[in-house]
C-alpha positions as CSV (number, residue, x, y, z in Angstrom):
1,M,-0.2,0.2,-0.1
2,P,1.0,3.3,-0.6
3,T,2.8,5.4,2.4
4,Q,-0.1,7.4,3.3
5,G,0.0,11.5,4.7
6,R,2.6,13.8,3.9
7,G,5.3,11.2,3.6
8,R,4.4,10.2,0.3
9,W,5.4,14.0,-0.9
10,W,8.4,14.0,1.1
11,G,9.4,10.7,-0.6
12,L,8.5,11.9,-3.8
13,L,11.0,14.8,-3.4
14,A,13.6,12.3,-2.3
15,I,12.5,10.3,-5.6
16,S,13.1,13.6,-7.6
17,L,16.3,14.4,-6.2
18,G,17.7,11.0,-7.0
19,V,16.4,11.5,-11.0
20,A,17.6,15.3,-10.8
21,T,21.1,13.8,-9.6
22,I,21.3,11.4,-13.1
23,I,20.0,13.8,-15.3
24,V,22.5,16.7,-14.1
25,D,25.2,14.1,-14.3
26,A,24.2,13.9,-18.0
27,T,25.1,17.5,-18.8
28,I,27.6,18.3,-15.9
29,V,30.5,16.9,-17.5
30,N,30.3,19.0,-20.8
31,V,31.6,21.9,-19.1
32,A,34.1,19.9,-17.4
33,V,35.8,18.3,-20.3
34,P,38.5,20.9,-20.6
35,A,39.8,20.5,-17.2
36,I,39.3,16.3,-17.5
37,I,41.8,16.9,-20.4
38,D,44.3,18.9,-19.2
39,D,44.5,17.0,-15.7
40,L,44.5,13.3,-16.7
41,G,46.3,14.1,-20.1
42,I,43.7,11.8,-21.9
43,T,42.8,12.4,-26.1
44,S,39.9,13.9,-27.4
45,S,38.8,10.5,-28.5
46,D,38.6,9.5,-24.5
47,A,36.7,12.5,-23.6
48,Q,33.6,12.0,-25.8
49,W,33.8,8.7,-24.3
50,V,33.4,10.0,-20.9
51,Q,30.6,11.5,-22.0
52,E,28.7,9.4,-24.3
53,A,29.7,6.1,-22.0
54,Y,27.0,7.4,-19.7
55,I,24.0,7.8,-22.0
56,L,25.0,4.9,-24.2
57,V,24.7,2.4,-20.8
58,F,21.7,4.7,-19.1
59,A,19.7,4.3,-22.4
60,A,20.6,0.9,-23.5
61,L,19.2,-0.6,-19.8
62,L,16.2,1.1,-18.9
63,L,13.7,-1.3,-20.2
64,V,15.5,-3.8,-18.9
65,A,15.7,-2.1,-15.7
66,G,12.0,-1.4,-15.6
67,R,11.0,-4.8,-16.0
68,F,13.1,-6.4,-13.6
69,A,11.7,-3.5,-11.2
70,D,8.3,-4.7,-11.5
71,R,9.4,-8.6,-10.5
72,V,12.0,-7.9,-7.3
73,G,10.9,-4.8,-6.1
74,R,10.8,-0.8,-7.5
75,R,11.9,0.8,-4.1
76,R,14.5,-2.1,-3.9
77,I,15.9,-1.7,-7.4
78,F,15.9,2.3,-7.4
79,V,18.0,1.9,-4.3
80,V,20.3,-0.1,-5.4
81,G,20.5,1.9,-8.7
82,V,21.1,5.1,-6.3
83,V,24.0,2.9,-4.4
84,V,25.4,1.6,-7.7
85,F,25.6,5.4,-9.0
86,V,27.1,6.9,-5.8
87,A,29.5,4.2,-5.6
88,A,30.4,5.0,-9.6
89,S,30.8,8.2,-8.8
90,V,33.3,8.0,-5.9
91,L,35.4,5.6,-8.4
92,A,34.7,8.6,-11.0
93,A,36.1,11.3,-8.6
94,L,39.2,9.3,-7.7
95,A,39.9,8.1,-11.5
96,G,43.7,8.4,-12.0
97,S,43.3,7.6,-16.0
98,G,40.9,7.9,-18.8
99,E,40.2,4.1,-18.7
100,A,39.2,4.0,-15.1
101,L,37.1,7.1,-15.7
102,I,34.9,5.6,-18.5
103,G,34.6,2.6,-16.7
104,A,33.3,4.4,-13.7
105,R,30.7,6.4,-16.1
106,V,29.8,2.9,-17.7
107,L,28.5,1.8,-13.8
108,Q,27.2,5.4,-13.4
109,G,24.9,4.8,-16.6
110,L,23.6,1.1,-15.0
111,G,22.7,2.9,-11.7
112,G,21.0,5.4,-13.7
113,A,19.4,3.0,-15.6
114,M,17.9,1.6,-12.7
115,M,16.8,4.7,-11.0
116,L,14.8,6.3,-13.7
117,P,11.9,3.8,-14.8
118,T,11.8,2.7,-11.5
119,S,11.0,6.6,-9.9
120,L,8.0,6.7,-12.6
121,S,6.7,3.5,-11.5
122,L,7.0,4.4,-8.0
123,L,4.9,7.3,-8.7
124,N,2.4,5.5,-10.7
125,A,2.2,3.1,-7.6
126,T,1.8,5.9,-4.8
127,F,-0.1,8.5,-6.0
128,T,-3.7,8.0,-7.6
129,G,-6.3,10.2,-9.5
130,R,-5.8,14.1,-8.9
131,E,-2.8,13.3,-6.8
132,R,-0.8,11.7,-9.4
133,G,-1.4,14.4,-12.0
134,T,0.8,16.9,-9.4
135,A,3.3,14.2,-8.2
136,F,4.0,13.9,-12.2
137,A,4.4,17.4,-12.2
138,I,6.9,17.8,-9.7
139,W,8.8,14.9,-11.5
140,G,9.0,16.6,-14.8
141,A,9.6,20.0,-13.4
142,T,13.0,18.1,-11.7
143,I,14.1,16.9,-14.8
144,G,13.9,20.0,-16.9
145,G,15.5,22.1,-14.2
146,A,18.0,19.6,-13.6
147,A,19.0,19.7,-17.3
148,A,19.3,23.3,-17.3
149,L,21.4,23.1,-13.9
150,G,23.7,20.8,-14.7
151,P,25.9,23.1,-16.3
152,L,25.9,25.9,-13.9
153,L,26.7,23.3,-11.5
154,G,29.5,22.2,-13.0
155,G,31.0,25.2,-14.1
156,W,31.0,26.4,-10.4
157,L,32.6,23.3,-9.0
158,T,35.2,23.2,-11.5
159,T,36.0,26.3,-11.5
160,E,36.3,26.7,-7.8
161,Y,37.4,23.6,-6.9
162,S,38.3,20.3,-9.3
163,W,36.5,18.6,-12.1
164,R,36.4,15.9,-9.4
165,W,33.7,17.6,-7.2
166,A,31.4,17.2,-10.5
167,F,30.9,13.7,-9.4
168,G,31.9,14.3,-5.7
169,I,28.7,16.0,-5.0
170,N,26.7,12.9,-5.8
171,V,27.5,11.1,-2.6
172,P,26.1,13.5,-0.1
173,V,23.0,13.8,-2.2
174,G,23.0,9.8,-3.0
175,V,22.8,9.1,0.9
176,V,20.2,11.6,1.7
177,V,17.8,10.1,-0.9
178,V,18.8,6.5,-0.1
179,A,17.9,7.0,3.9
180,A,14.6,8.8,2.5
181,T,13.3,6.7,0.2
182,L,13.6,4.0,2.9
183,A,12.1,6.0,5.4
184,L,9.3,7.3,3.4
185,V,8.3,5.2,0.0
186,A,6.3,2.2,0.3
187,E,7.9,-1.2,-1.6
188,S,5.7,-2.8,-4.6
189,R,5.9,-5.1,-7.2
190,D,4.2,-7.1,-9.6
191,E,2.7,-9.9,-7.3
192,R,1.5,-11.9,-10.1
193,A,4.6,-11.6,-12.3
194,E,5.5,-15.4,-13.6
195,R,8.5,-17.1,-12.5
196,G,11.0,-17.5,-15.5
197,V,13.3,-14.4,-16.6
198,D,13.3,-13.9,-20.5
199,W,16.8,-13.5,-20.7
200,L,17.1,-13.9,-24.5
201,G,14.5,-10.8,-24.5
202,A,16.4,-9.0,-22.4
203,L,19.6,-9.6,-24.5
204,L,18.4,-8.7,-27.6
205,S,16.7,-5.2,-25.8
206,V,20.2,-4.4,-24.8
207,L,22.2,-4.9,-27.9
208,G,19.1,-3.6,-30.1
209,T,19.4,-0.2,-28.1
210,T,22.7,0.0,-27.8
211,G,23.5,-0.3,-31.4
212,V,20.8,2.2,-32.5
213,V,21.6,4.6,-30.0
214,F,25.2,4.2,-30.4
215,A,24.8,4.9,-34.4
216,L,22.7,8.2,-33.5
217,I,25.5,9.6,-30.9
218,E,28.5,8.5,-32.9
219,G,27.2,9.1,-36.4
220,R,28.8,13.0,-36.6
221,S,32.3,11.8,-35.5
222,Y,33.0,8.2,-37.3
223,G,30.9,8.9,-40.2
224,W,27.3,8.0,-41.2
225,W,28.8,5.9,-44.1
226,R,32.8,6.2,-44.2
227,R,34.6,6.0,-41.5
228,E,36.1,9.5,-40.7
229,Q,38.3,9.0,-37.8
230,P,40.1,5.5,-36.2
231,F,37.8,3.5,-34.3
232,R,38.7,1.5,-31.3
233,L,37.0,-0.8,-29.1
234,F,37.9,-3.7,-26.2
235,G,41.3,-3.2,-27.7
236,L,40.5,-3.8,-31.1
237,D,41.0,-1.8,-34.0
238,W,38.2,-1.0,-36.7
239,T,40.5,-1.3,-40.2
240,S,37.4,-1.4,-42.6
241,D,37.0,1.7,-44.9
242,I,33.2,1.3,-43.8
243,S,32.3,3.3,-40.7
244,P,30.9,1.1,-37.7
245,V,28.0,3.3,-37.3
246,P,25.6,1.9,-40.0
247,V,27.1,-1.6,-38.9
248,A,26.0,-0.7,-35.8
249,A,22.9,0.7,-36.6
250,G,21.9,-2.0,-38.8
251,L,22.7,-4.9,-36.2
252,G,21.0,-2.9,-33.6
253,L,17.6,-2.6,-35.9
254,L,18.1,-6.5,-36.4
255,A,18.1,-7.3,-32.6
256,L,15.0,-4.9,-31.9
257,T,13.0,-6.7,-35.1
258,A,14.1,-10.1,-33.6
259,L,13.0,-8.7,-30.1
260,V,9.4,-7.8,-31.0
261,A,9.1,-11.2,-32.9
262,Q,10.4,-13.0,-29.8
263,Q,8.0,-11.0,-27.3
264,W,5.1,-11.7,-30.1
265,R,5.6,-15.6,-29.6
266,R,6.2,-15.4,-25.6
267,N,2.9,-13.4,-25.2
268,R,0.9,-15.5,-27.1
269,A,2.4,-19.1,-25.3
270,G,1.8,-17.4,-22.0
271,R,5.3,-17.6,-21.1
272,P,7.2,-15.0,-19.2
273,A,8.1,-11.8,-21.3
274,L,10.4,-9.0,-21.0
275,L,7.6,-6.9,-22.7
276,D,3.9,-7.2,-22.6
277,L,2.8,-6.2,-26.0
278,S,-1.1,-5.6,-24.9
279,L,0.0,-2.4,-23.0
280,F,0.1,-0.9,-26.8
281,G,-3.3,-1.8,-26.8
282,I,-4.1,1.1,-24.0
283,G,-4.6,4.3,-26.0
284,S,-3.2,6.8,-24.0
285,F,-0.1,4.7,-23.6
286,R,0.5,3.9,-27.1
287,N,-0.1,7.4,-28.4
288,G,1.6,8.7,-25.2
289,V,5.3,7.0,-26.2
290,V,4.8,7.9,-29.7
291,A,4.4,11.7,-28.4
292,A,6.9,11.4,-26.3
293,A,9.5,10.3,-28.6
294,I,8.8,13.1,-31.3
295,V,8.8,15.6,-28.7
296,S,12.3,14.6,-27.2
297,L,14.0,15.0,-30.8
298,G,13.4,18.6,-30.2
299,E,13.1,19.2,-26.4
300,F,16.9,18.9,-25.1
301,G,18.4,19.0,-28.8
302,L,19.2,22.6,-28.8
303,L,20.6,22.5,-25.2
304,F,23.7,20.6,-27.2
305,A,23.9,23.9,-29.2
306,L,23.7,26.4,-26.8
307,P,26.4,26.2,-24.8
308,L,28.8,26.1,-27.5
309,W,27.2,29.0,-29.0
310,Y,27.5,31.0,-25.6
311,Q,31.0,30.1,-24.8
312,N,32.7,30.2,-28.6
313,V,30.5,32.9,-30.0
314,L,29.8,35.3,-27.4
315,G,32.9,34.5,-24.8
316,Y,31.2,33.6,-21.6
317,S,33.2,31.5,-19.2
318,A,31.6,27.6,-18.2
319,F,30.0,29.0,-15.2
320,G,28.5,32.3,-17.2
321,T,27.1,29.9,-19.9
322,G,25.6,28.1,-16.2
323,L,23.7,31.8,-15.7
324,A,22.4,32.1,-18.9
325,L,20.6,29.1,-18.9
326,L,19.3,29.7,-15.5
327,P,16.0,31.1,-16.8
328,L,15.1,27.7,-18.3
329,A,15.6,26.2,-14.7
330,V,13.3,28.7,-13.5
331,G,10.7,28.2,-15.9
332,S,10.5,24.8,-15.3
333,F,10.6,24.7,-11.4
334,L,7.8,27.2,-11.7
335,S,5.8,25.2,-13.9
336,S,5.5,22.2,-11.6
337,G,2.6,24.3,-9.5
338,L,0.9,25.6,-12.3
339,G,0.7,22.3,-14.2
340,A,-1.0,20.8,-11.1
341,L,-3.5,24.0,-11.3
342,L,-4.2,23.7,-15.3
343,T,-4.6,19.9,-15.0
344,R,-7.4,20.3,-12.8
345,R,-8.9,22.8,-14.7
346,F,-8.2,21.4,-18.3
347,G,-7.1,18.1,-18.0
348,A,-3.3,16.8,-18.4
349,V,-3.6,16.2,-22.3
350,R,-4.6,20.1,-22.6
351,V,-1.3,21.3,-20.9
352,V,1.0,18.9,-22.5
353,Q,0.2,20.6,-25.8
354,V,0.0,23.8,-24.0
355,G,3.7,22.9,-22.9
356,V,4.7,21.7,-26.2
357,A,3.5,24.9,-27.9
358,A,5.7,26.8,-25.2
359,E,8.8,25.0,-26.0
360,L,8.0,25.9,-29.7
361,V,7.6,29.2,-29.0
362,G,10.6,29.6,-26.9
363,V,13.1,27.6,-29.3
364,A,11.7,29.4,-32.6
365,G,12.2,32.4,-30.7
366,L,16.2,31.7,-29.8
367,G,16.4,30.8,-33.3
368,L,15.6,34.1,-34.4
369,V,17.5,36.5,-31.8
370,V,20.9,34.3,-32.0
371,A,23.1,36.5,-33.5
372,P,27.2,37.1,-33.0
373,D,26.3,40.5,-31.3
374,T,23.0,39.2,-29.0
375,T,23.0,41.1,-25.8
376,W,22.8,39.1,-22.7
377,W,19.2,39.9,-21.9
378,A,17.5,39.0,-25.5
379,P,17.4,35.1,-24.8
380,L,16.4,35.1,-21.1
381,G,12.7,35.7,-21.9
382,L,12.7,33.1,-24.3
383,L,14.4,30.5,-22.5
384,F,12.3,31.0,-19.5
385,V,8.9,30.1,-22.0
386,Y,11.0,27.4,-23.1
387,G,11.7,25.9,-19.2
388,V,7.6,26.6,-18.9
389,G,7.2,24.6,-21.6
390,V,9.5,21.8,-20.8
391,G,7.9,21.9,-17.4
392,L,4.4,21.3,-18.3
393,A,4.8,19.2,-21.2
394,T,7.2,16.8,-19.9
395,A,5.5,15.6,-16.4
396,Q,2.2,15.6,-17.7
397,L,3.0,13.0,-20.9
398,T,4.5,11.2,-18.6
399,G,1.3,11.0,-16.5
400,V,-0.7,10.8,-20.0
401,S,1.0,7.9,-21.2
402,L,1.2,6.1,-17.9
403,R,-2.3,7.1,-16.6
404,Q,-4.0,3.4,-17.8
405,V,-1.5,1.2,-17.2
406,P,-2.0,-1.3,-14.3
407,V,0.4,-0.5,-11.4
408,R,1.6,-4.1,-11.6
409,Q,3.5,-3.3,-15.0
410,S,4.5,0.1,-14.3
411,G,7.9,-0.6,-14.3
412,Q,7.9,-2.2,-17.8
413,G,5.5,0.9,-19.1
414,S,7.9,3.4,-17.8
415,G,10.8,1.8,-19.2
416,V,9.3,1.9,-22.7
417,Q,8.4,5.5,-22.0
418,S,11.9,6.3,-21.1
419,T,13.6,4.4,-23.7
420,A,11.6,6.3,-26.3
421,R,12.6,9.2,-24.5
422,Q,15.9,8.7,-24.8
423,V,16.3,7.3,-28.2
424,G,14.2,10.4,-29.4
425,S,16.5,12.5,-27.9
426,A,19.4,10.8,-29.5
427,F,18.5,10.8,-32.6
428,G,17.6,14.6,-32.1
429,V,20.6,15.6,-30.8
430,A,22.3,13.5,-33.9
431,V,20.0,15.5,-36.3
432,L,20.8,19.3,-34.8
433,G,24.5,18.1,-34.2
434,T,24.6,17.5,-37.8
435,V,22.6,20.8,-38.6
436,L,25.1,22.7,-37.0
437,F,28.3,21.2,-38.0
438,A,27.3,21.0,-41.5
439,S,25.7,24.2,-42.0
440,L,28.5,25.8,-40.4
441,G,31.1,24.3,-42.3
442,G,29.3,25.6,-45.6
443,I,28.4,29.1,-44.4
444,L,32.1,29.6,-43.1
445,G,33.5,28.3,-46.1
446,D,31.4,30.4,-48.2
447,R,32.2,33.5,-46.4
448,L,36.1,32.3,-46.4
449,A,35.9,32.3,-49.8
450,D,36.5,35.8,-50.8
451,Q,38.3,36.5,-47.7
452,P,42.1,38.4,-48.6
453,G,45.6,36.2,-48.1
454,L,43.6,33.3,-47.8
455,D,44.3,30.4,-50.1
456,P,42.0,27.5,-50.6
457,G,44.4,25.0,-48.4
458,Q,44.4,27.6,-45.4
459,R,40.6,28.2,-46.2
460,D,40.1,24.7,-45.6
461,Q,42.1,24.0,-42.8
462,I,40.3,26.7,-40.7
463,V,36.9,25.9,-41.2
464,T,38.0,22.0,-40.4
465,A,39.4,23.8,-36.8
466,V,36.4,25.6,-36.6
467,R,34.0,22.7,-36.8
468,Q,36.0,20.1,-35.2
469,S,36.5,22.1,-32.1
470,G,32.9,22.8,-31.9
471,G,33.9,26.6,-32.3
472,A,36.5,27.0,-29.7
473,A,39.0,27.4,-32.1
474,I,37.8,31.0,-32.8
475,G,39.1,32.3,-29.7
476,G,42.7,31.4,-30.9
477,L,41.6,33.0,-34.3
478,A,40.7,36.2,-32.4
479,A,43.4,36.5,-30.2
480,D,45.9,36.8,-33.3
481,P,45.5,39.9,-35.2
482,R,46.4,38.5,-38.6
483,T,42.9,36.0,-38.1
484,A,40.7,38.5,-36.2
485,A,38.8,38.9,-39.3
486,V,38.5,35.5,-39.8
487,A,37.6,35.0,-36.0
488,E,34.2,37.7,-37.2
489,E,33.1,35.4,-39.8
490,A,33.7,32.4,-38.1
491,R,31.4,34.1,-35.3
492,T,28.6,35.2,-37.7
493,A,28.7,31.6,-39.5
494,F,28.2,29.8,-36.0
495,S,25.7,31.6,-35.0
496,T,24.0,31.6,-38.2
497,A,24.5,27.5,-38.0
498,T,22.7,27.7,-34.3
499,R,19.9,29.5,-35.8
500,Y,19.4,27.0,-38.2
501,A,19.8,24.2,-35.3
502,A,17.4,26.4,-33.3
503,F,14.5,26.2,-36.6
504,A,15.2,22.2,-36.9
505,A,14.6,21.8,-33.0
506,A,11.3,24.1,-33.3
507,G,10.4,21.8,-36.6
508,F,10.4,18.9,-34.7
509,L,8.6,20.5,-31.8
510,L,5.6,21.2,-34.3
511,L,6.0,17.5,-35.1
512,G,5.5,16.9,-31.4
513,L,2.2,18.9,-31.2
514,A,0.5,17.1,-34.0
515,A,1.4,14.0,-32.4
516,C,-0.4,15.3,-28.8
517,A,-3.2,16.1,-30.8
518,R,-4.0,11.9,-31.1
519,L,-3.4,11.6,-27.4
520,P,-7.1,10.5,-25.8
521,R,-9.0,13.3,-23.8
522,E,-9.9,12.9,-20.2
523,A,-12.5,14.6,-18.4
524,P,-10.5,17.3,-16.4
525,A,-12.5,18.0,-13.4
526,S,-12.5,14.3,-12.2
527,E,-9.4,12.7,-13.7
528,P,-9.8,9.0,-13.8
529,D,-8.2,6.9,-11.1
530,A,-5.7,4.4,-12.5
531,G,-8.0,1.6,-11.3
532,A,-10.4,1.9,-13.8
533,G,-8.0,1.3,-16.5
534,H,-6.5,-1.9,-14.9
535,Q,-9.9,-3.5,-14.3
536,L,-10.7,-2.8,-18.2
537,V,-6.9,-4.5,-19.2
538,G,-7.3,-6.8,-17.0
539,R,-10.1,-8.2,-19.1
540,G,-8.5,-7.6,-22.0
541,I,-10.2,-4.7,-23.1
542,P,-7.7,-1.9,-24.0
543,S,-8.2,1.1,-22.3
544,V,-8.8,4.1,-24.5
């Protein structure tokens, strides 16, 4: 039974704090990478894996962790995930080499994958009716705020103390989360779970998700078809001229196809399966997962481009960039209470649509104001609107997706929804990154074509340096009087490319808004309790 009284809400705060930690850790390293490279003496390729090993493992294990939590206990898996995450953070803080740090990040990804879907299923099991909408609003606002606070916290810790504290800060937070969760959150599990474990389904899920997410993350680095730089994995060198990216994508899609077929057979035979495909007969879940994946394409992808523009075009420090993005976090936090009130009056689906529309306005507006001479205050209001949209849409879309999912299946439902979001986000970052850097190279090349004193070889060298460094080379060009004019052209080109990326993100959000139009509506004044959905699903009748 759910914890009664105020304890449930304090337990919600503990769960949200744990989720905030894993979200912050996905972004906090971005601003600490230069210090890590300098301190450990690692290569740029190693630094890339410090960032991406975490995301790759995290995305690959979400579905498996959610299903496992249904069977053995959601609170138990959440707490174990926090412990693994904190232990890995200690290893990362103490790492003396790039290999040790990458290994610690892999363990952090494992801990994070155990925490995110179980946090959702714990909320689904603890709260019902109107309170569930409020709980998801707080949870979603925490995610939006944490994503924006990550660069600020990382920049401050790295600048004032050491990059190691970007990981060490997780230790005291983790202790509080574990203690509060054990004291305030009730255990829940699927008491009717079949005996046996679908090991093949788990393996196919991990292999399929890993292959697809690896391709989306690494396509720009290693080449979408032809290999553009050396690739080394487990001590072995990839020698083919074909990039490992299409190979990984093909194997991943093949594994996911095999997973669907295998799950269909096991479902029909009544055998234990990783995923109960009847969940997709629930209209709110099916449409909610699709909408979540599409919205995620544009929701956080722009946060990849904006810090680069702030630091390398406007000249902000890492900490200054975090401060510049703070309105996004403020908007997300403030919208949590607003979202709960709006949900009671207009219903969760309408709030989701308003939230995605606000994100669309904020992102498109940022595309209009991005320029090499943008004043510090110009993006603030748009970032705030963007944050309000994230706070409204993220939480309520999650609530809509899980509203009619039986509590006993909430772990696997949460895992599916979280995986859809992660894959959508990875795809969004891949597309926006490609838009950003491909357009940067083309625009800068054209602007330097008539630059006096530059031959084609020098021009290509400058374009490559600016593009491959993510704009970091602009500062060196500006410091040399001989290339100061080139630096101005690079700032203009980078700003234009960032504007294109913002408009691409807005296009994704427009598609997401269209997808949200298919979400089933519910009565605002009396949001149905999940129990009604449970009864319908239990009788084999899809809830819509």
